[in-house]
C-alpha positions as CSV (number, residue, x, y, z in Angstrom):
1,M,18.4,-21.3,11.8
2,K,18.2,-20.3,8.1
3,K,15.6,-23.1,7.6
4,I,13.5,-21.6,10.4
5,F,13.5,-18.2,8.6
6,V,12.3,-19.8,5.3
7,V,9.5,-21.7,7.0
8,S,8.5,-18.5,8.8
9,F,8.4,-16.6,5.5
10,I,5.8,-19.0,4.2
11,S,3.8,-19.1,7.4
12,V,3.7,-15.3,7.7
13,G,2.5,-15.1,4.1
14,Y,-0.5,-17.2,4.9
15,F,-1.4,-15.0,7.9
16,L,-1.0,-11.8,5.9
17,N,-3.6,-13.1,3.4
18,A,-6.1,-13.7,6.2
19,Q,-5.8,-10.4,8.2
20,S,-8.3,-7.6,8.2
21,L,-7.0,-4.0,7.4
22,S,-8.5,-0.7,8.5
23,N,-9.1,2.2,6.1
24,S,-11.0,5.4,5.6
25,P,-14.6,6.0,4.3
26,Y,-13.0,6.9,0.9
27,A,-12.3,3.2,0.6
28,T,-16.0,2.8,-0.4
29,Y,-15.0,3.7,-4.0
30,G,-13.0,1.5,-6.3
31,I,-10.6,-1.1,-4.9
32,G,-10.3,0.6,-1.5
33,D,-7.3,2.1,0.3
34,V,-4.0,1.4,-1.6
35,K,-1.4,0.0,0.9
36,Y,1.1,-1.1,-1.7
37,D,4.7,0.1,-1.8
38,N,4.5,1.2,1.8
39,T,7.8,-0.4,2.8
40,I,9.5,1.4,5.7
41,E,12.4,2.6,3.5
42,T,10.1,4.0,0.9
43,T,7.6,5.6,3.3
44,S,10.3,7.1,5.6
45,M,11.7,8.9,2.5
46,G,8.4,10.4,1.3
47,G,7.9,7.6,-1.2
48,I,11.1,8.0,-3.3
49,S,12.3,4.7,-4.8
50,T,12.7,5.1,-8.6
51,A,16.2,6.6,-8.4
52,F,17.1,5.1,-5.0
53,I,20.0,2.7,-5.2
54,S,21.1,1.7,-1.7
55,D,24.8,2.2,-0.9
56,F,24.7,-0.9,1.2
57,T,24.6,-4.6,0.3
58,S,21.5,-5.7,2.3
59,S,18.7,-3.6,0.7
60,F,16.6,-4.9,-2.2
61,N,14.5,-2.4,-4.1
62,F,11.2,-3.9,-5.5
63,A,9.7,-0.6,-6.7
64,N,12.4,-0.2,-9.3
65,P,13.9,-3.7,-9.8
66,A,16.8,-2.2,-11.7
67,N,18.1,-0.5,-8.5
68,N,19.9,-3.4,-7.0
69,A,23.4,-3.1,-8.4
70,N,24.9,-3.0,-4.9
71,F,22.8,-5.9,-3.4
72,E,25.0,-8.8,-2.4
73,L,23.5,-10.6,0.6
74,T,20.5,-12.7,1.2
75,S,17.8,-10.6,2.9
76,I,14.6,-11.4,4.7
77,R,12.3,-8.5,5.7
78,L,9.3,-8.6,8.0
79,E,7.3,-5.3,8.4
80,A,4.2,-4.3,10.3
81,T,2.1,-1.1,10.2
82,N,0.0,0.7,12.9
83,E,-2.5,3.1,11.3
84,N,-4.2,5.9,13.3
85,N,-6.9,7.8,11.4
86,Y,-8.9,10.8,12.6
87,F,-12.0,11.8,10.6
88,K,-14.0,15.0,10.6
89,S,-16.9,16.3,8.5
90,N,-19.2,19.3,8.6
91,Y,-22.1,16.9,7.8
92,N,-23.8,16.4,11.2
93,D,-20.5,17.5,12.9
94,M,-19.2,14.0,12.5
95,K,-16.0,13.1,14.2
96,S,-14.5,9.6,14.4
97,T,-11.2,7.8,14.9
98,K,-10.0,4.4,13.7
99,H,-6.9,2.4,14.5
100,S,-5.5,-0.7,13.0
101,T,-2.3,-2.8,13.2
102,Y,-1.4,-5.4,10.6
103,L,1.4,-7.2,8.9
104,S,2.3,-5.0,5.9
105,G,4.9,-7.1,4.0
106,I,7.4,-9.9,3.8
107,S,10.2,-10.3,1.3
108,L,13.1,-12.6,0.5
109,A,15.9,-11.5,-1.8
110,F,19.2,-13.0,-2.8
111,P,21.9,-12.7,-5.5
112,L,22.0,-15.3,-8.3
113,S,25.3,-14.0,-9.6
114,P,27.4,-10.8,-9.3
115,K,25.3,-9.3,-12.0
116,V,21.9,-10.9,-11.5
117,K,19.8,-10.4,-8.3
118,M,16.3,-11.8,-7.5
119,G,13.6,-10.9,-4.9
120,I,10.2,-12.3,-3.9
121,S,7.7,-10.2,-2.0
122,Y,4.1,-10.4,-0.6
123,Q,2.0,-7.6,0.8
124,P,-1.5,-6.1,0.8
125,Y,-2.2,-4.0,-2.2
126,S,-5.5,-2.4,-1.1
127,S,-8.3,-3.1,1.3
128,K,-11.9,-2.3,2.3
129,S,-12.9,-2.4,5.9
130,Y,-15.6,0.2,6.8
131,D,-19.0,0.4,8.4
132,I,-20.7,3.8,8.1
133,V,-24.3,4.6,9.2
134,T,-26.2,7.7,8.1
135,E,-29.7,8.6,9.3
136,Q,-32.2,11.0,7.7
137,L,-34.5,12.9,10.2
138,N,-37.8,14.6,9.7
139,A,-38.3,18.3,10.5
140,D,-39.3,17.3,14.1
141,K,-36.0,15.3,14.5
142,T,-37.7,11.9,14.4
143,P,-36.0,9.2,12.3
144,L,-37.1,8.8,8.7
145,Y,-34.7,6.3,7.1
146,R,-31.2,4.9,7.5
147,N,-28.4,3.9,5.2
148,N,-25.7,1.5,6.2
149,F,-22.5,1.3,4.1
150,K,-20.3,-1.8,4.7
151,G,-17.1,-2.8,3.0
152,S,-14.8,-5.8,3.4
153,G,-11.9,-7.7,1.8
154,T,-8.2,-7.4,0.9
155,L,-6.5,-7.3,-2.5
156,N,-3.0,-8.8,-2.1
157,T,0.0,-8.8,-4.4
158,A,2.8,-11.4,-4.9
159,Q,5.8,-10.3,-6.9
160,V,9.0,-11.7,-8.4
161,A,11.7,-9.2,-9.4
162,V,14.9,-9.7,-11.2
163,S,17.7,-7.1,-11.9
164,Y,20.6,-7.2,-14.3
165,K,23.7,-5.1,-14.0
166,I,24.9,-4.3,-17.6
167,N,28.0,-2.4,-16.5
168,Q,29.2,-0.2,-13.6
169,E,26.7,2.5,-14.5
170,L,23.7,1.0,-16.2
171,S,21.2,-1.6,-14.9
172,V,17.8,-2.9,-15.9
173,G,15.1,-4.9,-14.2
174,A,11.7,-6.5,-14.4
175,R,9.0,-7.4,-11.9
176,A,6.0,-9.8,-12.4
177,N,3.0,-8.8,-10.3
178,L,0.1,-11.1,-9.4
179,Y,-3.0,-9.5,-7.7
180,F,-5.6,-11.6,-6.0
181,G,-8.4,-11.1,-3.6
182,D,-12.1,-10.5,-3.1
183,L,-13.6,-7.1,-2.3
184,S,-17.2,-6.4,-1.3
185,D,-19.4,-3.3,-0.9
186,L,-22.9,-3.3,0.6
187,N,-25.4,-0.4,0.9
188,E,-28.5,-1.2,3.0
189,F,-31.5,1.1,3.0
190,R,-34.3,0.7,5.6
191,A,-37.3,2.9,6.6
192,Y,-38.1,3.7,10.2
193,N,-41.3,2.1,11.6
194,A,-42.9,4.8,13.7
195,A,-45.4,2.3,15.1
196,T,-42.7,0.1,16.7
197,G,-40.3,2.9,17.2
198,S,-37.4,1.1,15.6
199,Y,-35.8,-0.2,12.4
200,A,-35.8,-3.8,13.6
201,G,-37.8,-6.4,11.7
202,E,-38.3,-4.1,8.7
203,Y,-37.4,-5.1,5.1
204,V,-34.0,-4.0,4.0
205,N,-33.2,-2.9,0.5
206,G,-29.6,-4.1,-0.1
207,Y,-27.3,-3.1,-3.0
208,Q,-24.2,-5.3,-3.0
209,T,-21.1,-5.3,-5.3
210,K,-18.7,-8.3,-5.1
211,N,-15.4,-8.1,-7.0
212,R,-13.3,-11.2,-7.5
213,I,-9.9,-10.2,-8.7
214,R,-7.2,-12.3,-10.4
215,N,-5.0,-9.9,-12.3
216,F,-1.4,-9.9,-13.6
217,N,0.9,-7.2,-15.0
218,F,4.6,-6.5,-15.1
219,T,7.0,-3.6,-14.4
220,L,10.1,-2.7,-16.3
221,G,12.8,-0.5,-14.8
222,T,16.1,1.1,-15.6
223,S,18.7,3.1,-13.7
224,Y,21.9,4.9,-14.5
225,Q,24.3,6.0,-11.8
226,T,27.7,7.7,-12.0
227,L,30.3,7.9,-9.2
228,N,33.0,10.6,-9.0
229,T,35.7,8.5,-7.3
230,R,37.6,11.7,-6.4
231,T,34.7,13.2,-4.4
232,D,32.6,10.1,-3.7
233,K,29.6,11.9,-5.1
234,K,26.9,10.0,-6.9
235,F,24.3,11.0,-9.5
236,T,21.4,8.7,-10.2
237,V,18.5,8.6,-12.8
238,G,15.8,6.0,-12.7
239,A,12.5,5.2,-14.5
240,T,9.8,2.5,-14.3
241,A,6.6,1.6,-16.3
242,T,3.9,-0.9,-15.2
243,F,1.6,-2.2,-18.0
244,G,0.4,-5.4,-19.7
245,N,-2.6,-5.9,-17.5
246,T,-4.1,-9.4,-18.3
247,S,-6.9,-11.6,-16.9
248,N,-10.2,-10.2,-15.6
249,M,-12.0,-8.8,-12.6
250,T,-15.4,-10.4,-12.2
251,T,-18.0,-8.1,-10.7
252,E,-21.3,-9.4,-9.4
253,Y,-24.0,-6.8,-8.6
254,T,-27.2,-7.7,-6.7
255,N,-30.1,-5.5,-5.7
256,S,-32.5,-7.3,-3.4
257,T,-34.9,-6.9,-0.4
258,Y,-34.8,-9.1,2.7
259,R,-35.2,-9.2,6.5
260,Y,-32.8,-10.1,9.2
261,A,-33.6,-12.8,11.7
262,D,-31.3,-11.5,14.5
263,A,-30.6,-8.1,16.1
264,Q,-26.9,-8.3,15.1
265,E,-28.1,-8.5,11.4
266,T,-25.9,-11.4,10.5
267,T,-28.5,-13.9,9.3
268,K,-31.3,-13.3,6.8
269,V,-34.8,-14.8,7.3
270,D,-35.2,-17.9,5.2
271,G,-37.2,-17.2,2.1
272,S,-37.4,-13.4,2.7
273,E,-35.0,-12.3,0.0
274,T,-36.3,-11.1,-3.3
275,I,-33.9,-10.3,-6.2
276,I,-34.8,-7.1,-7.9
277,D,-31.8,-6.9,-10.3
278,Q,-28.6,-8.9,-10.7
279,Q,-25.7,-8.3,-13.1
280,N,-22.3,-9.8,-13.9
281,T,-19.6,-7.9,-15.6
282,K,-15.9,-8.4,-16.4
283,S,-13.2,-5.7,-16.8
284,K,-9.5,-5.6,-17.6
285,N,-8.5,-2.1,-16.7
286,L,-8.5,-2.4,-12.9
287,L,-4.8,-1.8,-12.7
288,P,-4.0,0.6,-15.6
289,F,-0.7,2.0,-16.9
290,Q,1.7,3.6,-14.3
291,A,5.0,5.3,-14.8
292,S,7.6,6.9,-12.5
293,V,10.7,9.1,-13.1
294,G,13.3,10.1,-10.4
295,V,16.7,11.7,-10.0
296,G,19.0,11.6,-7.0
297,Y,22.3,12.9,-5.8
298,G,24.4,11.9,-2.8
299,S,27.7,11.1,-1.2
300,E,28.9,7.5,-0.9
301,N,27.9,5.9,2.5
302,H,27.1,9.3,3.9
303,W,23.9,11.0,2.5
304,F,21.4,10.9,-0.4
305,F,18.6,13.1,-1.7
306,S,16.1,12.3,-4.5
307,G,13.0,13.8,-6.2
308,Q,10.4,11.7,-8.0
309,V,7.2,12.1,-10.1
310,D,4.6,9.3,-10.4
311,Y,1.8,9.0,-12.8
312,K,-1.2,6.6,-12.8
313,K,-3.8,6.5,-15.6
314,G,-7.4,6.8,-14.4
315,E,-9.4,3.6,-14.4
316,D,-13.1,2.7,-14.2
317,I,-14.8,0.1,-12.0
318,S,-18.3,-1.2,-11.6
319,Y,-19.8,0.0,-8.4
320,F,-23.4,-0.7,-7.3
321,G,-24.4,-1.5,-10.9
322,K,-22.8,1.5,-12.5
323,T,-19.4,2.3,-13.9
324,F,-17.4,4.7,-11.8
325,D,-14.6,6.7,-13.5
326,F,-11.4,7.7,-11.7
327,Q,-9.2,10.5,-12.8
328,D,-5.4,10.4,-13.5
329,T,-3.2,10.4,-10.5
330,Y,-0.1,12.5,-10.0
331,R,2.3,12.3,-7.1
332,I,5.4,14.4,-6.3
333,S,7.9,13.0,-3.7
334,A,11.1,14.2,-2.2
335,G,13.4,12.7,0.4
336,G,16.6,10.9,1.3
337,W,18.8,9.6,4.1
338,Y,21.8,10.6,6.2
339,L,24.4,8.4,7.9
340,P,26.7,10.5,10.2
341,N,29.8,8.2,10.5
342,Y,29.5,4.4,10.4
343,N,33.2,4.1,11.4
344,N,32.6,5.8,14.7
345,F,32.2,2.8,17.0
346,R,32.3,5.0,20.1
347,S,28.9,6.5,19.2
348,Y,26.1,4.1,18.3
349,F,23.9,6.9,16.9
350,S,26.6,7.9,14.5
351,R,26.0,4.5,12.8
352,V,22.2,5.0,12.6
353,I,20.7,5.8,9.2
354,Y,18.3,8.7,9.4
355,R,15.5,9.1,6.8
356,Y,13.2,12.0,5.9
357,G,10.7,12.9,3.1
358,A,7.5,14.6,2.0
359,F,4.9,14.1,-0.7
360,Y,1.8,15.5,-2.4
361,E,-0.6,13.4,-4.4
362,R,-3.6,14.4,-6.5
363,G,-5.9,11.5,-5.9
364,N,-7.8,9.5,-8.5
365,L,-11.1,10.2,-6.6
366,K,-13.2,13.2,-7.4
367,L,-16.4,13.9,-5.5
368,E,-18.8,16.8,-5.7
369,G,-16.3,18.4,-8.2
370,T,-13.6,18.2,-5.6
371,S,-10.4,16.1,-5.9
372,I,-9.6,14.0,-2.9
373,N,-5.9,14.9,-2.5
374,K,-3.3,13.7,0.0
375,F,0.0,15.1,1.4
376,G,2.3,14.2,4.2
377,I,5.7,14.3,5.8
378,S,7.8,11.3,7.0
379,A,10.8,10.3,8.9
380,G,12.5,7.1,10.0
381,V,15.7,5.4,11.3
382,M,17.5,2.2,10.6
383,L,19.0,0.9,13.9
384,P,21.8,-1.6,13.0
385,F,22.2,-4.7,15.1
386,K,25.3,-4.8,17.4
387,N,27.3,-7.1,15.2
388,S,26.2,-5.4,12.0
389,S,28.9,-4.0,9.7
390,I,28.6,-1.6,6.7
391,T,28.9,-4.6,4.4
392,R,26.3,-6.7,6.3
393,M,23.8,-4.1,7.5
394,S,21.0,-5.8,9.3
395,G,18.8,-4.0,11.8
396,L,15.5,-2.7,13.1
397,E,13.6,-0.3,10.8
398,I,11.2,2.3,12.2
399,G,9.2,4.8,10.1
400,L,6.6,7.5,10.9
401,E,4.3,9.1,8.4
402,V,2.0,12.1,9.2
403,G,-0.4,13.6,6.8
404,K,-3.9,14.7,5.6
405,R,-6.3,13.4,3.0
406,G,-9.6,14.9,1.8
407,T,-11.3,18.2,2.7
408,L,-14.2,19.6,4.7
409,Q,-15.7,21.3,1.6
410,N,-19.1,20.1,0.2
411,N,-19.7,18.1,3.4
412,L,-16.8,15.7,2.5
413,I,-14.5,14.1,5.0
414,N,-11.1,15.4,6.2
415,Q,-8.8,12.5,7.2
416,N,-5.7,13.1,9.3
417,F,-3.4,10.1,9.8
418,V,-0.4,9.1,11.8
419,N,1.2,5.8,10.6
420,L,3.9,4.0,12.5
421,K,5.9,1.2,10.7
422,I,8.3,-1.3,12.3
423,G,10.3,-4.0,10.7
424,F,13.4,-6.2,10.7
425,N,15.9,-6.8,7.9
426,F,18.0,-9.9,8.4
427,A,20.8,-10.0,5.9
428,D,23.7,-12.4,5.6
429,K,25.7,-14.5,3.0
430,W,23.3,-17.5,2.6
431,F,23.0,-20.2,0.0
432,R,26.7,-20.0,-0.8
433,K,29.4,-22.6,-0.3
434,T,32.2,-21.7,2.1
435,L,35.7,-22.2,0.6
436,Y,38.6,-23.2,2.8
437,N,42.3,-23.2,1.8
């Protein structure tokens, strides 16, 4: 049975790399919609993770690798996300909806010793998947020209995290992060042919940017937790920093004209393409410095609350032959969990972990002088399996996130979203020899 889980872990990783993810029109800029760190535990609590040390032995924290002092079991997690986005803009009274379901992460974690714990994870970091058409009309409402914006590709991340427990209160950790994937943006411009009454058959002016990403950086973390044994109250402080970006992102920019041979516009007419401009650039600051600080307070095996501040330095990226600058990002999160009474076996729901949270983020994107900000609230539950105990807590994870991104000002786009996340955590004492007297 355990071998089946390991094989499934590898197979699911292959599928995750091949899937297509949905996102908003704001994904046209930079590396797209960031999906990373959207684990159910993290999302359900508003994004708090830096000062979150699980009271239970089955939960491995990848966001801050130092926060695994209590982790003792081998854990396999599989998680999926259902995104529901609702867009609105004052520009041409545009309204649209977009739905997507995808595998959002897999992880395997296990203890190497009582003080050293290790985890491996794989999940989407960001994605582009959009197809937007805008049409310019004459004064008499007849078509003049059309722009078609298309984006595709996924940037994935594979990680290896290790934590070390120095003593009962202090722990440190490190995580190595590999980012890989290909992202593409295409802007096609075509004029309307009044004689034929259509756009078909006309030459297209296409501006395409292809980014091939093979990047690496690492994250260092630390945490300090004190426990009052008389009251069972805990106080936690945590911090992380991500830096050391190496390798390059290769960007290929092409400006050309061509014609399509089919109505679906999938095949170009042979010999019709003329290259107007072509450039190749390399950059190293795709994933710049990031830092996080958090504090938390709670009662052992009963409840926990935490606040957190995240910072991400602004980066720049080549986009349609030009360098696009992003501003620094700040995010404030607050949340926690509550467990009524795990020893109450007469009431199943007394042994359910309830999670809650909220966040506000000043985004890195600024358009027409307006920052594209994001905020939301979240909630979730961890439903333990029937034979699960407090020392071997396996179960079904469910999380819900509701929020808003963007604005209607300056003809920009307002995005409302409802994201549902479902996953399983299978935890047990694996890879250890059983001793018999």
